[in-house]
N, C-alpha and C positions, 0 to 999 in steps of 0.2 A: 611400117611393119618391117621386121627383119627378114632376111632371106632364109627360109626354112631349110634350104638345101646346103647352106654354107658349111655347117659342121660336117656333113657327109663329104663334101668336096675337099674340105681341109684334111679329113682323115685319109682320103685317097691320096692326096698330095703328099702327106707325111709318110705314108707307107712306101713311097717311091724313094725316100732318102736311104742311102746306103750306110749301114753301120760299119764303121771302120774298126778293125781289131787293134787292140793295144799290143805292142810287142811284149809287154809284161804288165799285167794289171797292177796298179799301184796299191800299196798298203793303205789302210785307212788313215787319213789325215785328220787331225783334231785341233780345233780352235777352242781354247779355254779362256773365257772372260769371267773375271772375278772382281766383285766390288767396284765395277766401273762407274765412275762419276765424272760428269762433265758439266761445268757451270759457265755461263756467259754473264759476267758481272754478278748481279744478284739472282739471275734466272738459273734454276736447276733443270738442265735438260735430261740428264741421266743421274739417278739417285742411288747408285750402288747396285748395278745390275749384274746378275750372275747368269751366264748362258754357256752351255757346251754345244758346239757345232761339230758334227762328224761328216766326213766326206762320203760315207756310205748311206746317207739319208737325204731326203728332200725336206727341208725345214722352212716353215713359213713364219714371218713376223708380222703381226697385225696390231692395230690399235687406232684410236682416233687421231685426227690431224693434231700435230704438236705433241704427240706422246713420246717422241724421242727415237723413232725408228731410223730415220735418216741420220740423225746424230750418232746413233750406235754404229752404223756402217762407216760414217766419216771418221769416227774415232778409231775404229778397228783398222781402217785402211790408211791411216796416216794423214788425212786431211786436217784433223784436229789432234792436238795433244791431250791426253786424258788429264783431268784434274786430280784424280786418284784412281786406284785400282790397278789390276794387272791384265795383260793380254798376252797369251802364249800360243804360238802356232807351232805345232809339233815339238813342243818343249822349248822353243826359242822365244825369248821375251821380245816382242815387237812393239810394245807400247812406246809411242813417240818417234818411231823410226819414220823416215820419209816415205811417201807413197810409192815411189819408184822401187825402193828397196824391198818393200813389202810385196809388191807385184812380182818381183823376181824370185821371191820365196814361194810363189805358187798361189797367192791369194789374188783373184781377179774380181772385177766388179763392173756393173753398168750403173748409169745415172738416171735420175728422173727425167731429165731432158735428153731427147735423142741427140747424140753428139757424133760429129764426124769432122774430117777435114773437107769442108764444102767445095773447095776448088779441085779436089782430086776425085778420081773415079772410085767406084766400089772396089774394084780389084786392087787399086793402089792403097786404099785404106786398109784392106786386109793384109796386103804384103808388108806394110809397116808393122802391123801387129805380129805377124809371123817372124819378122826380124827381131822384134823384142823378145818373143818366146824362145828364139834360138839361143838367147844368152843364158837361159836356165841351165844350170849344171846337172840337175837331176833329170830323170826320165819320166816324171809324173805328168799326167795329162795326156790327151790324145796327140798322136804324132801326125800332123798334117803334112803331106808331101808337097802341096802347092796351094796357092790361093784359090785355084779353081776347085780343088777338092773340098776345101772348107766352104766355099760359096755353094757348091752342090749340096752339102750337108744342111745348110740353112735355107735352101730353096731360092737362092739369088743368082744362080748361074746364068740366067738370062739377062741379068742387069749389070754384068761385070764391067762394061765400058761406059755406064752412065755416070755422069757427075752427080755427086750426092746432094747438091743443093737443089736439084729438081726432082728428087725421088719422092714417091708417096710416103706418108708418115709410117704406115705399117711396115714398109720395106726398110725404112731407117731404123725401126725398132729391131728388126732381124739383123741388120748390119751391126748394130750395137752388140748383139749377142755374138756374132761372128768375130768381131774385133776382140771381144773379151776372150773367146775361146782360142783365138790366135796366139794369145799369151801363154797357152798351155797350162791353165790353172788346175790345181788339184781341188780347189774350192772356189766357187763362183758366187758372189753376192750380187743380187739383182734388185734394183730399187725401182719399184712400180713399172715393170716392163710391159704390163698390159694396159697402162693408162693411155686412153685415146684410141684403143683398138676396137674394131667391131667384133661381132660374135665369131665369125669365121676366122679372123686373124687371131683372136684369143685361143681358139681351138688349135690353130697351127702352132702358136707359141707353147701351149701345153705339151703337145707332142714333141716339139723341138727340145724342150728342156728335159723331157723324159729320155729322149735319145742321147742327149749329152750326158745324163746321169748314167745311162747304160755303158758309156765309155769310161766311167770311173770318175767323173767330175761331180764333186759335191755341190748341191744346189741349196742356197739360202735365199729366200725371196720375200721382199716386202710388196704387198699389194692390197688394195681395197676391194678387189673383185673376190668376194667371199666364195662364190661358186667355183672359180678357178682354184682358189687356195684349198677348198675342201676336196676337189678332185685330184689335185697334184700333190699335196703335202701329207705325209704320214704324221707329222708332228707340228704343233703350232706353239709359238711364244706370243703372249699378249703384253704390250706395254701400255701404261696409262700414267700420264704426268711424270714420265721418267722412271716409273717403277714397273717391275715385272709382276703382273698379277695372275698369270697362268702360264703353264708350261707342261705340255703332255700330248697324248694322242689326239689327233684332230677332232674326232667325234666328241670326245670327252670335253675338250676345250670349248667347242662351239655350243655345247649344252650346259656349260658352267654358268650358273645364275649371275655371277658377278660380271662375266664377259658379256652376257646378254644385256645386262643393265647398262654398262658403260660404253659398249661399242655396237653390238649387233642391233640394238633397238634403233640406232641412228642410220644403219645402212640397209635394213630390210624394208 
């Protein structure tokens, strides 16, 4: 059985996080994806997807395994080159640009696998991210004065000197968010950040992402945790075999008969 008090403890923990003020709240950043197609040989992973992502919203992307969700993120962020279609970030064509260049433009991401420099401490991992973020020419995104400040925000201040290869999995997930935020993104793409988390850790993650959004960071999240997505996201996009089959307010999408048929029937 789960710990009935875990959500309550997580909410209390998250309320202790300090909201950092932006020197100047950034304007709304927009990611425009049009006709995006990605093929691998004869396999069509994305079949002409249109999505608009705004930094003033929390957007969820759901769909069955193999529907193209991670391929969408990888193509947007420069891991893959698109086969066809356009990707514009604040009016700049980023299709096919290298991942590091896209990151410096203000698009950050996390990955399905919890990733870190395993021989370094939590603080050192975050310091590297902050150094990367300092190369941004604009002032978008939260301005962290130190690694300690960012670690406090994500609730890892007590683990700053731990080497990451011995950290609990839930802490590694939070570290991944901290590292992504250290790059000062205007828009953050998160690929299954709740995978492997228990109930209390999922609640902590929900509160953490909301607080990041309050600081002006756009949130776009892939996850199979429908309860988390329903609570966190105002809008959902649904992919199925590389096609977008729904896009709209969360409640409407979750009650869409086609979405129930191809996806929710499998996860409920």
